[in-house]
Backbone as JSON Lines, residues from 0, in Angstrom:
{"i":0,"aa":"M","n":[112.62,-62.83,-84.84],"ca":[111.72,-63.35,-83.86],"c":[110.42,-63.82,-84.48]}
{"i":1,"aa":"K","n":[110.33,-64.02,-85.68],"ca":[109.02,-64.27,-86.37],"c":[108.33,-65.57,-85.88]}
{"i":2,"aa":"R","n":[109.12,-66.49,-85.44],"ca":[108.55,-67.84,-85.15],"c":[108.45,-68.04,-83.61]}
{"i":3,"aa":"D","n":[108.65,-67.01,-82.83],"ca":[108.62,-67.21,-81.32],"c":[107.1,-67.4,-81.0]}
{"i":4,"aa":"K","n":[106.92,-68.3,-80.0],"ca":[105.47,-68.58,-79.73],"c":[105.18,-68.37,-78.24]}
{"i":5,"aa":"T","n":[106.18,-68.11,-77.46],"ca":[105.97,-67.96,-76.0],"c":[106.09,-66.43,-75.69]}
{"i":6,"aa":"W","n":[105.28,-65.94,-74.75],"ca":[105.35,-64.58,-74.34],"c":[105.11,-64.58,-72.76]}
{"i":7,"aa":"N","n":[106.16,-64.46,-72.05],"ca":[106.05,-64.43,-70.56],"c":[106.79,-63.15,-70.08]}
{"i":8,"aa":"V","n":[105.94,-62.23,-69.56],"ca":[106.58,-60.94,-69.12],"c":[106.23,-60.77,-67.68]}
{"i":9,"aa":"P","n":[107.01,-60.02,-66.97],"ca":[106.59,-59.75,-65.57],"c":[105.32,-58.89,-65.54]}
{"i":10,"aa":"S","n":[104.55,-58.95,-64.46],"ca":[103.31,-58.21,-64.41],"c":[103.63,-56.72,-64.32]}
{"i":11,"aa":"A","n":[102.53,-55.93,-64.66],"ca":[102.7,-54.49,-64.58],"c":[102.96,-54.1,-63.19]}
{"i":12,"aa":"G","n":[103.9,-53.13,-62.99],"ca":[104.26,-52.68,-61.66],"c":[105.37,-53.43,-61.01]}
{"i":13,"aa":"S","n":[105.8,-54.54,-61.66],"ca":[106.9,-55.3,-61.05],"c":[108.3,-54.53,-61.23]}
{"i":14,"aa":"S","n":[109.18,-54.68,-60.26],"ca":[110.41,-53.9,-60.36],"c":[111.26,-54.36,-61.56]}
{"i":15,"aa":"K","n":[111.13,-55.58,-61.94],"ca":[111.91,-56.04,-63.11],"c":[111.44,-55.4,-64.39]}
{"i":16,"aa":"R","n":[110.11,-55.2,-64.49],"ca":[109.59,-54.61,-65.68],"c":[109.87,-53.07,-65.67]}
{"i":17,"aa":"E","n":[109.88,-52.54,-64.51],"ca":[110.17,-51.06,-64.42],"c":[111.65,-50.76,-64.88]}
{"i":18,"aa":"D","n":[112.49,-51.73,-64.85],"ca":[113.9,-51.52,-65.23],"c":[114.05,-51.51,-66.71]}
{"i":19,"aa":"W","n":[113.06,-52.06,-67.43],"ca":[113.23,-52.19,-68.95],"c":[113.19,-50.8,-69.56]}
{"i":20,"aa":"P","n":[113.94,-50.62,-70.66],"ca":[113.9,-49.35,-71.38],"c":[112.49,-49.05,-72.04]}
{"i":21,"aa":"S","n":[112.16,-47.77,-72.2],"ca":[110.81,-47.41,-72.71],"c":[110.56,-48.0,-74.09]}
{"i":22,"aa":"H","n":[111.65,-48.13,-74.95],"ca":[111.38,-48.58,-76.31],"c":[110.88,-50.04,-76.42]}
{"i":23,"aa":"V","n":[110.79,-50.73,-75.35],"ca":[110.32,-52.09,-75.28],"c":[108.8,-52.03,-75.32]}
{"i":24,"aa":"F","n":[108.12,-50.99,-75.04],"ca":[106.65,-50.88,-74.9],"c":[106.11,-50.14,-76.09]}
{"i":25,"aa":"L","n":[104.98,-50.54,-76.58],"ca":[104.16,-49.84,-77.61],"c":[103.76,-48.44,-77.07]}
{"i":26,"aa":"D","n":[103.33,-48.37,-75.84],"ca":[103.02,-47.14,-75.14],"c":[104.24,-46.78,-74.24]}
{"i":27,"aa":"E","n":[105.13,-46.06,-74.88],"ca":[106.43,-45.77,-74.11],"c":[106.22,-44.89,-72.9]}
{"i":28,"aa":"Q","n":[105.31,-43.91,-73.01],"ca":[105.12,-43.03,-71.83],"c":[104.43,-43.76,-70.69]}
{"i":29,"aa":"G","n":[103.42,-44.55,-71.0],"ca":[102.69,-45.29,-69.98],"c":[103.34,-46.58,-69.6]}
{"i":30,"aa":"R","n":[104.42,-47.01,-70.37],"ca":[105.13,-48.19,-70.13],"c":[104.13,-49.43,-70.18]}
{"i":31,"aa":"R","n":[103.27,-49.41,-71.11],"ca":[102.28,-50.44,-71.35],"c":[102.48,-51.2,-72.63]}
{"i":32,"aa":"Y","n":[102.09,-52.37,-72.74],"ca":[102.16,-53.21,-74.02],"c":[103.55,-53.47,-74.36]}
{"i":33,"aa":"P","n":[104.23,-54.27,-73.57],"ca":[105.63,-54.65,-74.03],"c":[105.57,-55.59,-75.22]}
{"i":34,"aa":"Y","n":[106.55,-55.47,-76.12],"ca":[106.51,-56.32,-77.35],"c":[107.94,-56.75,-77.78]}
{"i":35,"aa":"K","n":[108.91,-56.52,-76.97],"ca":[110.31,-56.93,-77.29],"c":[110.79,-57.9,-76.25]}
{"i":36,"aa":"K","n":[111.71,-58.79,-76.69],"ca":[112.38,-59.7,-75.8],"c":[113.88,-59.4,-75.79]}
{"i":37,"aa":"Y","n":[114.53,-59.66,-74.6],"ca":[115.96,-59.45,-74.53],"c":[116.63,-60.72,-74.83]}
{"i":38,"aa":"I","n":[117.32,-60.81,-75.93],"ca":[118.01,-62.02,-76.42],"c":[119.38,-61.66,-76.89]}
{"i":39,"aa":"D","n":[120.3,-62.45,-76.38],"ca":[121.73,-62.25,-76.84],"c":[122.22,-60.8,-76.74]}
{"i":40,"aa":"G","n":[121.86,-60.12,-75.62],"ca":[122.3,-58.76,-75.31],"c":[121.57,-57.66,-76.06]}
{"i":41,"aa":"E","n":[120.45,-57.99,-76.8],"ca":[119.74,-57.02,-77.53],"c":[118.23,-57.16,-77.36]}
{"i":42,"aa":"W","n":[117.51,-56.08,-77.4],"ca":[116.04,-56.14,-77.42],"c":[115.59,-56.28,-78.84]}
{"i":43,"aa":"K","n":[114.84,-57.45,-79.01],"ca":[114.35,-57.75,-80.38],"c":[112.83,-57.85,-80.39]}
{"i":44,"aa":"I","n":[112.29,-57.41,-81.49],"ca":[110.82,-57.5,-81.68],"c":[110.34,-59.01,-81.63]}
{"i":45,"aa":"S","n":[109.32,-59.17,-80.86],"ca":[108.76,-60.5,-80.69],"c":[107.31,-60.56,-81.35]}
{"i":46,"aa":"C","n":[107.18,-61.47,-82.33],"ca":[105.78,-61.59,-82.87],"c":[104.78,-62.07,-81.89]}
{"i":47,"aa":"A","n":[105.26,-62.94,-80.95],"ca":[104.27,-63.26,-79.86],"c":[103.96,-62.14,-78.98]}
{"i":48,"aa":"G","n":[104.96,-61.24,-78.75],"ca":[104.74,-60.03,-77.92],"c":[103.8,-59.09,-78.64]}
{"i":49,"aa":"L","n":[103.92,-58.97,-79.92],"ca":[103.01,-58.05,-80.68],"c":[101.61,-58.58,-80.66]}
{"i":50,"aa":"L","n":[101.49,-59.93,-80.82],"ca":[100.18,-60.49,-80.83],"c":[99.51,-60.3,-79.43]}
{"i":51,"aa":"A","n":[100.28,-60.48,-78.34],"ca":[99.72,-60.27,-77.0],"c":[99.27,-58.85,-76.82]}
{"i":52,"aa":"A","n":[100.11,-57.9,-77.29],"ca":[99.74,-56.43,-77.2],"c":[98.55,-56.12,-78.01]}
{"i":53,"aa":"Y","n":[98.45,-56.67,-79.26],"ca":[97.36,-56.49,-80.08],"c":[96.04,-56.97,-79.51]}
{"i":54,"aa":"R","n":[96.09,-58.13,-78.92],"ca":[94.89,-58.69,-78.23],"c":[94.53,-57.94,-77.05]}
{"i":55,"aa":"R","n":[95.5,-57.56,-76.23],"ca":[95.18,-56.68,-75.07],"c":[94.6,-55.39,-75.43]}
{"i":56,"aa":"A","n":[95.11,-54.75,-76.46],"ca":[94.64,-53.47,-76.95],"c":[93.14,-53.6,-77.4]}
{"i":57,"aa":"I","n":[92.82,-54.73,-78.03],"ca":[91.45,-54.96,-78.49],"c":[90.57,-55.03,-77.27]}
{"i":58,"aa":"M","n":[91.0,-55.83,-76.22],"ca":[90.2,-56.04,-75.04],"c":[90.03,-54.67,-74.26]}
{"i":59,"aa":"N","n":[91.03,-53.79,-74.3],"ca":[91.02,-52.56,-73.64],"c":[90.39,-51.41,-74.57]}
{"i":60,"aa":"K","n":[90.01,-51.83,-75.78],"ca":[89.45,-50.76,-76.68],"c":[90.45,-49.58,-76.91]}
{"i":61,"aa":"D","n":[91.68,-49.96,-77.12],"ca":[92.7,-48.98,-77.35],"c":[93.14,-49.08,-78.86]}
{"i":62,"aa":"A","n":[92.37,-48.33,-79.68],"ca":[92.52,-48.46,-81.15],"c":[93.94,-48.02,-81.62]}
{"i":63,"aa":"A","n":[94.49,-47.04,-81.0],"ca":[95.81,-46.51,-81.4],"c":[96.89,-47.62,-81.2]}
{"i":64,"aa":"I","n":[96.92,-48.27,-80.05],"ca":[97.88,-49.31,-79.79],"c":[97.53,-50.49,-80.7]}
{"i":65,"aa":"E","n":[96.33,-50.84,-80.83],"ca":[95.89,-51.95,-81.76],"c":[96.56,-51.75,-83.13]}
{"i":66,"aa":"A","n":[96.32,-50.57,-83.7],"ca":[96.86,-50.24,-85.1],"c":[98.31,-50.3,-85.07]}
{"i":67,"aa":"K","n":[99.0,-49.74,-84.02],"ca":[100.45,-49.68,-84.04],"c":[101.02,-51.16,-83.96]}
{"i":68,"aa":"A","n":[100.41,-52.03,-83.16],"ca":[100.88,-53.36,-83.04],"c":[100.71,-54.08,-84.38]}
{"i":69,"aa":"R","n":[99.61,-53.9,-85.03],"ca":[99.35,-54.54,-86.32],"c":[100.3,-54.07,-87.42]}
{"i":70,"aa":"R","n":[100.57,-52.72,-87.36],"ca":[101.44,-52.14,-88.4],"c":[102.87,-52.69,-88.15]}
{"i":71,"aa":"I","n":[103.36,-52.71,-87.01],"ca":[104.68,-53.24,-86.73],"c":[104.84,-54.76,-87.03]}
{"i":72,"aa":"A","n":[103.75,-55.5,-86.74],"ca":[103.75,-56.92,-87.02],"c":[103.76,-57.15,-88.61]}
{"i":73,"aa":"E","n":[103.04,-56.36,-89.38],"ca":[103.07,-56.51,-90.79],"c":[104.41,-56.08,-91.38]}
{"i":74,"aa":"E","n":[105.02,-55.08,-90.83],"ca":[106.32,-54.62,-91.27],"c":[107.42,-55.7,-91.03]}
{"i":75,"aa":"N","n":[107.23,-56.45,-89.91],"ca":[108.2,-57.44,-89.55],"c":[107.75,-58.84,-90.03]}
{"i":76,"aa":"E","n":[106.76,-58.92,-90.87],"ca":[106.15,-60.15,-91.45],"c":[105.95,-61.24,-90.42]}
{"i":77,"aa":"C","n":[105.24,-60.8,-89.33],"ca":[104.81,-61.75,-88.3],"c":[103.7,-62.64,-89.0]}
{"i":78,"aa":"P","n":[103.76,-63.92,-88.82],"ca":[102.8,-64.88,-89.4],"c":[101.35,-64.51,-89.12]}
{"i":79,"aa":"W","n":[101.1,-64.1,-87.9],"ca":[99.73,-63.85,-87.56],"c":[99.14,-62.61,-88.21]}
{"i":80,"aa":"A","n":[100.03,-61.64,-88.64],"ca":[99.53,-60.43,-89.18],"c":[99.51,-60.39,-90.75]}
{"i":81,"aa":"T","n":[100.26,-61.42,-91.36],"ca":[100.32,-61.44,-92.79],"c":[99.52,-62.5,-93.43]}
{"i":82,"aa":"K","n":[98.71,-63.2,-92.63],"ca":[97.85,-64.26,-93.22],"c":[96.81,-63.59,-94.07]}
{"i":83,"aa":"E","n":[96.42,-64.21,-95.22],"ca":[95.37,-63.7,-95.95],"c":[94.01,-64.01,-95.32]}
{"i":84,"aa":"E","n":[93.16,-63.0,-95.3],"ca":[91.85,-63.24,-94.7],"c":[90.75,-63.34,-95.67]}
C-alpha cells in the first residue's frame, strides 16, 4: 500500500468504525488513529492512513502516536517517511 493516496474513513463514533478490529488503530485501546485499509479480505497498512494519523497526532500534540506512525511508515518504506530532509 505504499502508493495509496486516498484516505477516507468513517468518522469517530460511527457504527461502521466501531465494528473494525482494534489492530486497525495506532491507539488500540482508545480506537483512535486508524491506519489500515480492508482490501481483498485483509487489513493492510496504508501509507496514506499513516500520514493522516501522523498529522492528526501532531495537531493533537500526541507525541507517542506521532512517533509510532513515523516508525511504522519508515519500516514499511512509505514515501512520505523515507524522503531525505
